[in-house]
C-alpha positions as CSV (number, residue, x, y, z in Angstrom):
1,X,114.4,30.7,43.0
2,X,116.4,31.6,39.8
3,X,119.4,33.8,39.6
4,X,117.2,36.4,37.8
5,X,114.9,36.5,40.9
6,X,117.9,37.0,43.1
7,X,119.3,39.8,41.0
8,X,116.0,41.8,41.0
9,X,115.9,44.7,43.4
10,X,113.7,44.0,46.3
11,X,110.6,46.1,46.6
12,X,110.2,48.3,49.7
13,X,106.7,47.8,51.2
14,X,104.7,51.0,50.6
15,X,102.8,52.5,53.5
16,X,99.5,54.3,53.2
17,X,99.4,57.4,51.2
18,X,99.4,60.8,52.9
19,X,95.8,61.2,51.8
20,X,94.7,58.0,53.4
21,X,96.6,58.7,56.5
22,X,94.9,62.1,56.9
23,X,91.5,60.5,56.2
24,X,92.1,57.8,58.8
25,X,93.1,60.5,61.3
26,X,90.0,62.5,60.6
27,X,87.9,59.4,61.1
28,X,89.5,58.7,64.4
29,X,89.1,62.3,65.7
30,X,85.4,62.3,64.6
31,X,84.8,59.1,66.5
32,X,86.6,60.4,69.6
33,X,84.5,63.5,69.5
34,X,81.3,61.5,69.5
35,X,82.6,59.1,72.2
36,X,83.6,61.9,74.6
37,X,80.4,63.9,74.1
38,X,78.3,60.8,74.7
39,X,80.2,59.2,77.6
40,X,82.5,61.9,78.9
41,X,86.2,61.7,79.2
42,X,86.4,59.4,82.2
43,X,84.0,56.8,80.9
44,X,85.0,57.1,77.2
45,X,87.5,54.5,76.1
46,X,90.0,54.1,73.3
47,X,88.4,50.7,72.5
48,X,85.1,52.4,71.9
49,X,86.7,55.1,69.8
50,X,88.4,52.4,67.6
51,X,85.1,50.6,67.2
52,X,83.3,53.8,66.2
53,X,86.0,54.4,63.7
54,X,85.9,50.9,62.3
55,X,89.5,50.2,63.2
56,X,91.5,48.0,65.5
57,X,93.0,49.4,68.7
58,X,96.4,48.7,67.2
59,X,95.7,50.9,64.2
60,X,94.3,53.6,66.5
61,X,97.4,53.7,68.6
62,X,99.5,54.2,65.5
63,X,97.9,57.6,65.2
64,X,97.3,58.5,68.9
65,X,99.2,56.9,71.7
66,X,96.8,57.8,74.5
67,X,93.3,59.0,75.4
68,X,94.9,62.4,76.3
69,X,96.3,62.7,72.8
70,X,92.8,61.9,71.4
71,X,91.2,64.6,73.4
72,X,93.8,67.1,72.4
73,X,93.2,66.3,68.8
74,X,89.4,66.8,69.4
75,X,90.1,70.2,70.9
76,X,92.4,71.2,68.1
77,X,90.1,70.0,65.3
78,X,86.6,70.9,66.5
79,X,87.2,73.8,68.9
80,X,90.6,75.4,68.4
81,X,90.1,75.5,64.6
82,X,87.3,78.0,65.1
83,X,89.5,80.2,67.3
84,X,92.3,80.1,64.7
85,X,89.9,80.9,61.9
86,X,88.7,84.0,63.8
87,X,92.2,85.2,64.5
88,X,93.2,84.8,60.8
89,X,90.1,86.4,59.4
90,X,91.1,89.8,57.9
91,X,89.3,93.0,58.6
92,X,87.5,94.5,55.7
93,X,88.3,98.0,54.4
94,X,86.3,100.6,56.3
95,X,85.1,98.0,58.7
96,X,84.9,99.0,62.4
97,X,86.2,96.7,65.1
98,X,82.6,96.2,66.3
99,X,81.4,95.3,62.9
100,X,84.3,92.9,62.4
101,X,83.4,91.2,65.7
102,X,79.8,90.8,64.7
103,X,80.7,89.4,61.3
104,X,83.3,86.9,62.6
105,X,82.6,86.0,66.2
106,X,78.9,86.5,65.7
107,X,78.8,83.9,63.0
108,X,80.7,81.4,65.2
109,X,78.3,82.1,68.1
110,X,75.4,81.3,65.9
111,X,76.5,77.6,65.6
112,X,78.1,77.3,69.1
113,X,75.6,74.7,70.2
114,X,75.1,72.7,66.9
115,X,78.9,72.5,66.3
116,X,79.4,70.7,69.6
117,X,81.5,73.5,71.1
118,X,79.0,74.1,74.0
119,X,79.0,70.4,74.8
120,X,82.8,70.3,74.8
121,X,83.0,73.3,77.1
122,X,80.6,71.5,79.5
123,X,82.8,68.4,79.4
124,X,85.8,70.4,80.3
125,X,84.0,72.1,83.2
126,X,82.5,68.8,84.5
127,X,85.8,66.8,84.3
128,X,88.5,69.4,84.5
129,X,89.0,69.1,88.2
130,X,89.6,65.4,88.1
131,X,91.6,65.6,84.8
132,X,93.4,69.0,84.9
133,X,95.0,68.3,81.6
134,X,91.6,68.8,79.9
135,X,91.3,72.3,81.3
136,X,94.9,73.1,80.4
137,X,94.3,72.0,76.8
138,X,91.1,74.0,76.5
139,X,92.7,77.1,78.0
140,X,95.8,76.9,75.8
141,X,94.1,76.2,72.5
142,X,90.8,78.2,73.0
143,X,90.5,80.5,75.9
144,X,93.9,82.1,75.9
145,X,94.0,82.3,72.1
146,X,90.6,84.2,72.0
147,X,91.6,86.5,74.9
148,X,94.7,87.5,73.1
149,X,92.7,88.2,69.9
150,X,90.1,90.2,71.8
151,X,92.9,92.2,73.6
152,X,94.5,93.2,70.3
153,X,91.1,94.2,68.9
154,X,90.3,96.3,72.0
155,X,93.6,98.2,71.6
156,X,92.9,98.8,68.0
157,X,89.4,100.1,68.8
158,X,90.8,102.4,71.4
159,X,93.4,103.8,68.9
160,X,90.6,104.4,66.4
161,X,88.3,106.1,69.0
162,X,85.7,103.3,68.6
163,X,85.8,102.0,72.1
164,X,82.9,102.9,74.3
165,X,84.1,101.1,77.4
166,X,87.9,101.4,78.0
167,X,87.7,98.7,80.7
168,X,87.7,96.2,77.8
169,X,91.5,96.8,77.3
170,X,92.1,95.4,80.8
171,X,89.3,92.9,80.7
172,X,89.0,91.3,77.2
173,X,87.1,88.5,78.9
174,X,84.1,90.7,78.7
175,X,83.8,89.6,75.1
176,X,84.0,85.9,76.1
177,X,81.4,86.3,78.9
178,X,78.2,86.2,76.8
179,X,79.5,83.1,74.9
180,X,80.3,81.3,78.2
181,X,76.9,82.3,79.7
182,X,75.0,80.9,76.7
183,X,77.1,77.6,76.6
184,X,76.6,76.9,80.3
185,X,72.9,77.8,80.3
186,X,72.2,75.7,77.2
187,X,74.1,72.6,78.4
188,X,73.9,72.7,82.2
189,X,71.8,75.4,83.9
190,X,68.6,75.7,81.9
191,X,68.8,73.8,78.6
192,X,65.0,73.8,78.4
193,X,65.1,77.6,77.9
194,X,68.2,78.1,75.7
195,X,69.9,81.4,75.3
196,X,70.9,82.7,71.9
197,X,74.7,83.1,72.0
198,X,74.8,85.3,68.9
199,X,72.2,87.7,70.4
200,X,74.0,88.0,73.7
201,X,77.3,88.7,71.9
202,X,75.7,91.3,69.7
203,X,74.3,93.1,72.8
204,X,77.6,93.0,74.5
205,X,79.4,94.4,71.4
206,X,76.8,97.3,71.3
207,X,77.6,98.1,75.0
208,X,81.4,98.0,74.5
209,X,81.9,99.6,71.1
210,X,80.7,102.7,69.2
211,X,78.9,101.3,66.2
212,X,78.5,103.2,62.9
């Protein structure tokens, strides 16, 4: 080694770019989503998730240090993101609360089965007793967030004189009920005769709100 080589500043090894890091994370979460839906939480393994993602377990654990962390990422990415989108969607000018609900929640209900949200809810119900953390995650990221959103909308509808059923203020879960009924019917109770979640939600909105 020459003196010139010794005098050169040493190069610091570069890690993966933020874009590549995010892409790898998305790949892992998608693989975990498939693994949990196919095998359930108890039987799903991090080794299988890594294999689905085309990565080593060592690489996977650089991003997620446990199976719990993987499931939390699945909830946040595939389920909670829909709840966040609903809460952040602005109400249009001259739009009633009922119309707003049909436009936003109705659209989400239309893909509740094809998006995997019904299957994930079934997974939480099936394994939530043995793994309470699953139910806690789902409640925190999805259930509670939607109930808070529906509660605010019920108050707004009451202030505008648009609320047909004032009981909704105390029981915002009335808006969640048709979605849960459809999800449980289509994945557990009677999947051979599926219910249309969007139709059930539209009927419930018509019962609860004064529509233009």
